[in-house]
N, C-alpha and C positions, 0 to 999 in steps of 0.2 A: 490548452489541454496538453497534459504530459502524456505522451504515447510510448508504449513499450512494444517493440517488435521482436519476433522470434529469431533464433539463429538462422533458420532457413531464409527468412525474409531479408535479414541483414546481409547475408552472403550474396544473395541474388542482386540486391541493390548495389552493393559495393562492386560486384563483378561488372555490372552494366556501366558504372561510372569509370572504373579503371580502364575499360575498353576505349574510353575517349580521352584518356590522360597519358602523359609520358610515364614510363615505368617507374614505380617507386613514389609517385607524387602523393598518393593517398597515405602511405606510411609516413612520409615526411610531414604531412599535415597533422597526423595523429601525434607523432613524436614531438612536434613543436608545441602543440597544445598541452601535452603531458609535461614537458619540461617547464613551461611557464606556470603550470599549476603547482609543481614542486617548488619553484622559486617563490611563488606567493605564500605557500605553506611555511617555508623556512624564513621568509622575510629577506631573501637574497640568496645568491649562489656562492659568492666569493668566500673561500675558507670553509665552506660546509663540506661534510663528508657524507657521501651517498653510496649505498650498496644496491646493486641491481641483482635480483634473483631471476635468472634467465633460463627459460625452457626452450623447447624447439619450435613453438608456434610463432605466429606473426606478432603477438603481443610481446614476445621476447625481443623481436626486432624493434618494435616501438620503444621498448625500454632502453635498448642499446643506443638507438639514434638520439633519444632524449638525453641519455647519459653523455653522449658526445657534445651536445649543446651545453649541458651543465658544466662539463669539463672546460669548454672554451670560455665559459663565464667565470672560471676560477674555482670551481668545486673540485674536490678530490673524489673521483668516481672509480669504484671497483665493481666489476661484474663477476658474479659467482655463477658459473655455468653448471646447469643441472642436466644438460644434454649435450652429447657430442654433435648434435645436428643444429646447434644454435645458429642464428642468422649470420652468415658470413660477412655480408655487407655491413651490418650493424657492428660486428666485432671490429672490422677494419676501421670504421669511422671512429669508434671509441678509442682505439689505440692511437689513431692519427691525432686525436684531440688531447692525448696525454693521459687517457684513462688506463686502468689496469684490468686485465682479464685473467681470471684464474678458475680452476675447478672448484666446485663447492666444497669438496672434501679437503682440498689444500687450504682454502680460506679459513676453515674452522680449526686448523692446526695450531701449533704453539705460537705462530707469528701474530695471531689475532689477540690484541691486548686491550683495545678500547672500542667502545660502541660508536657507530655512525650517528648522524643526525636524522637520517631517514632511510627507510628501505623501500625500494620500488619492486612490487610484485609483478613480474612478467613470467610467472611459472607456467601457467596453463591458459590457453586461449579460450574463446567462447565455444569452440567445438570440442573441448576436452571432456573426458569422463569425470563425473563428480568424485571427490576424494583426492587425496594427495599421496604420492609415493613416499616411502620412508626417508629418502634423501632430502626431499623438500621439507618434510616435517623436521628433520634434524637441522637444516639450515635455519628454519624459522625459530626453532628452539634456541639456537645459538644467538639469535638476534632479538630475543624476547625483551619487551619493554621499549623497543625503538618504534616510533611512529611509522605506519605503513601506508603507502600509496599504492592502490591496486590499479593495474592497467586494464581498462575496459570492465572487468568484473573480478571480484576476489577469487583467486584460484581455489578450485575444489567445490564450489557451489554448483547446483544445477541451474543453468542459465534460464531455461525456458519455464521451469516450474517453481523456482524459488525454494526448492528443497535443499537440505544439507545432510545427505545420507552418510557422509563420512567426514574425515578431517578436512579443514578448509582454512583459508586465510581470513583473519578478521582485520579489516582495514580501518584506518582513521579517515581516509579520503579515497574515493573511487573516481577515476577520470575515465569517462566513457566516450565513445566516438559515434557520431552520426545520429544516434537515437538511444533512448533508454532501452534496456532489456528487462524482461519480466522480473529477474532477480533483484533489480534495483528497487522495485516497488513491493514485491511480495515477501512477507515473512515466511519462514525464518531467515532466508538469505538476506533480506533487506537490512537486518540487524548487523550483518557482517560487512556491509558496504560503507558504513560511516556516512559522511557527507558525500553527495554525488554531484560531480561537475560534468556537464555535457560540452564536448567539443564538436562544433558543427563541421562536417566534412563535405556538405553540399550534396549528399546522396538523395535520390528521389525514392521515397518509400511508399508502399501500399498502405491501405487501412490497417490499423493495428488491432490485434485481438484484445489488448489490455490498455486501459486508459486511467488517468487520474485527473479529476476535475481541479481546476485552479479558480481563483476568485472571479476572474472575468467570465469563466464558463458558468459559474453559479449565478452570477448577475444576469447573464443572458437567458438562463433557464427559469429563473424565479418568476412566478406569476405576479404581475403588478396590476392593480385595479385600474380600469379605464376611467375616463372622466364621468361616465354615466353609471358607475358601479353602484350596486346596493348589496345588502348583506347576503341575499339569496343567490345572486349571480356570482358572487365571489366564492361560493361553495360552502356546504355545510358538512361537517365531519361528525360522525357519531361514535361514542365510546361505550363499549360493553366490557368494562374492565373493573377490577377491584371486587371486593366482597366485604362482608361484615368482619371476616378474619383479617383481610388485608386492605383496609380502606386507603392506606397510604399509596398503594399502586394506582388507585383511581385519581387521587389528588395529583400525583406526579404526571400521569398520562394527560390529565386535563391541563396541567401547566405547560406541557409540551405542545398541546394542540391550541391552547388559548394564548398565542403570541402575536396575533394580528395578521397572520398569513392567510387566514380563512375568514369568511363572513360570519360564521356561527359555529358554536360547538354544542352538541346535544349529548346528554348522558342518560344511559339506561342501566340501572343496577341498584344493588342494595346499599351503596355508599352515597346515594343521591344527596342526602342532607349535608354530609361533610363536604362534598364537592361544591354544592351551592353556597355553603358558608365561606369557602375559601376562593371560589371563582363565581361571583354573583352573576356574571354574564352568561354562564353556561345554563342552558335550558333543558327541558325534558324531551320525551319521545316526539318523533316526527320524521319527516322525510330527510334523507341524507344523501350525499354523493359518495361517501366512503365510510367504512367502519374500521375501528381498531378494537381488537378482541384479544383477551387472554391474560394481560398483566394482572397478577393477583386474583385471577378468576376462580382459583381453587376448584372444587368439585363441580361447579356449574359452568366451567369454561367450555365444555363440549356443547352444552345446550346453547350458550351464547354464540358460539361459532356457527352452529346450524341456523340460528335465527338470522345472523348477519348474512350468511351466504344466500339464504332464501330471499333476501331483499334484492339480490341481483346487482349490487354495486361492488366496486373494488374493495378489498379487505386487507388490512394489515393483521397478521397472525403472530402473536408473541407469547412467550412464556408458557403458562399452563395450557393454552389452546393448541400449542404445537403438538402435544401428545395425541390430539384428536384428529390430526391431518394424516390420513392413511393413503392418499393419492391425490391426483390433480383436482383442484376445486373448479367449479364451473364459472368462476368470476376472476377478473385480474387480481393477482395475489402477490403480496410481499410477505415472505416468511422471514422472521428476525431471530434466528437462534444464536446462542453462544456455542462454543465447541462441544460441550457435553450434550446440549439439546440436538445439535446437528448429528452427533454420533447416534443418538436414539432414532432420529428420522432415517438415517442411512441404514441402520440395523433393520428397521421395519421394511424398508424398500428392497434391500439387496443382501442382507445377511449381517452377522455380528460385526460391529465397528466400535472400536474403543475411542474415547476422547483423545488419547495420546496420538492415535492415527490421524485424527482431524487436525490436531495441533501441528503435527509434522508435515502434513500435506493439505493445508487449508485451501489452496487454489483448486486442486483436484476434487476435494470434498465438496466445496461450494458449487462447482460446475456439475458434479454428479447429481447433487440434490436438486439443482435447478432443472436438469433434464428429467429426472425421475418424477418430480412433482409438478412439472410444467409451470413453474412459478419463478419470480424473482426472489433470489435468496440473498439476504443481507446477513453475512456471517460476522458477528461482532468480535472485535479483538483490537490489538494495538494498531494494526493496519486492517480496518474493516473492509471486507470484500463484498461487492455487489455483483452477483452472477445472473446471467440470463439463460433461458433454456437453449438458445441458439449458440452458446459457447462464448459470447462476448462477456466481458467483465470490466469492472472498474475497481480501483483501490482507493480508499480514502486515506490521505496522509495528514489530515488535521487532527489535533487533539493533544493531550498531555497525560502523563501517567496519573495525575490527580483525578482524571475522569473515571478511573476504576473505583467507583463508589456506588453503594446500594441505591437503586432507584434510577440510575442514569439511563438504563434501558427502557424504563417506563416513559421517561421524557422523550426519548428517541422515537418510540412507537407512536406517541401522540403527534409528534412533529411530522413524521412521515405520513401519517393519516391525513393531517391537515393539508399537506402538499398534494396528496392524491385527490382530496375533495376539491382543491383549487384548480385541478385540471391537468396536473402532470401525469405522464405515464408511470406505471409501477417502477420501471427502471430509473427514470429521472427523479421520481419522488424519493426513492431509497437513496440514490446517489447524492442529491442535493441535501436531503435530510441528514445524512451522515456527515457531510462536509460542514453544514451549519452547526450541528451538534458538537463536533470536535472544535470548531473555531470558537464557539461560545464558551466551551470549557476552558480553552486557552486564555480567552479574554477575562473570564471570571477568576481564574486561578491566580494569574500574575505570579507564578512560581510558588503558590501556597495552596493549602487545602481548600476544597470546595465541596458542596453538597449538590445533589441532583437538582434541587430547587434553584441554586445559583446558576446552573447551566441554562435552565428555562428562562430565567430572568434576563440573561445576557443575549438571547437570540435576537431581539429587536435591534440592539446596538450593533451586532454583527451585520445584520441586513442593511442598516443605515450606512455602514462603512464600506459596503461593496462598491467596486469601481463602476 
């Protein structure tokens, strides 16, 4: 499990550890990890040219001590100071190792003739205010085009929310310490992090509010049939999706549900003939352990939602049915909106909300909707978010840009419904479903275009490949 802790949690954990260590030990651990990450990126240190952008925080100190190690390895290192309060011990260490220390304004003057091999962003620490000052913006502009390694987090992003309300660093690599922070996982800030490398500092951390499942977590959560399993004990999922106008939604929802993760799939709706033609194992009405409602449901989606809820089993609500959710439902619920649909739901619950607001603050929006609708909210996107009413959340990091294709959400809905019927909680079904969906897309795509049907067909292979 990849866990992301808040700034407050990280500071408390680091303070507790520092109380047991000689002064400066933690910074030296961080700086050493940072320096070796830079060496790996450059393929060596000797003869390389490194610029450190150094602010007043501890990550500026990390950058300076890392620069000293790089200088001792033969790199030409120059620190551009963006604050008069830069770490004194780090400055002394860099100078002693042969590095150069100048003010940022001096560095950008006429003497600057050629670009370095890498820039190390030590401008703002994790406690900094989002956005950058003009002097930092100017320094970054002078170094445009040079690969950037961010210290802990890219300067200027909101660490705890993943928001980017102002100017910020866009890194090629972010080297973080002790634990991941929310901005490493949450869009839009995650896009500014580049690759993320974690340096273990040995800190003892509390439970994290934000997680990201990894393959071994999915393997542990995935329902597996016991030796005496039969189709009914493995779970039966029902689909109330599609319509005469949108039969394709029914076919793709059935494809997502009918991947072998559940004992039986039932279909109720006007696209029954098409579904049975393409999925002969899918049967008609009967008892189910979970319903999937809404995909391609059109004008009848509200009626189908009411019928599913009346059955008293967990429900996945997607697409057209989301417009008919006006408050908490009396059954365990997974809501699967995209940003525009979530904006509509938030508008109904708490006042006008634009899609652009959801896209700028997806974490806050998903958590707000989960609380207001007392449901698990799966907010679809590049980094799909799964939020619980109690404030816990998961981020899905599997997938490929090729997954942005019509019908992919229908497959996801069917898949999550099958996992619900197989016995997972709403939170785990949404989380595991999102992970498998993204991993199947990556497997099917192989860096090329895919259709939603390709994603469904790849799910069994992904499951077989789990550790």
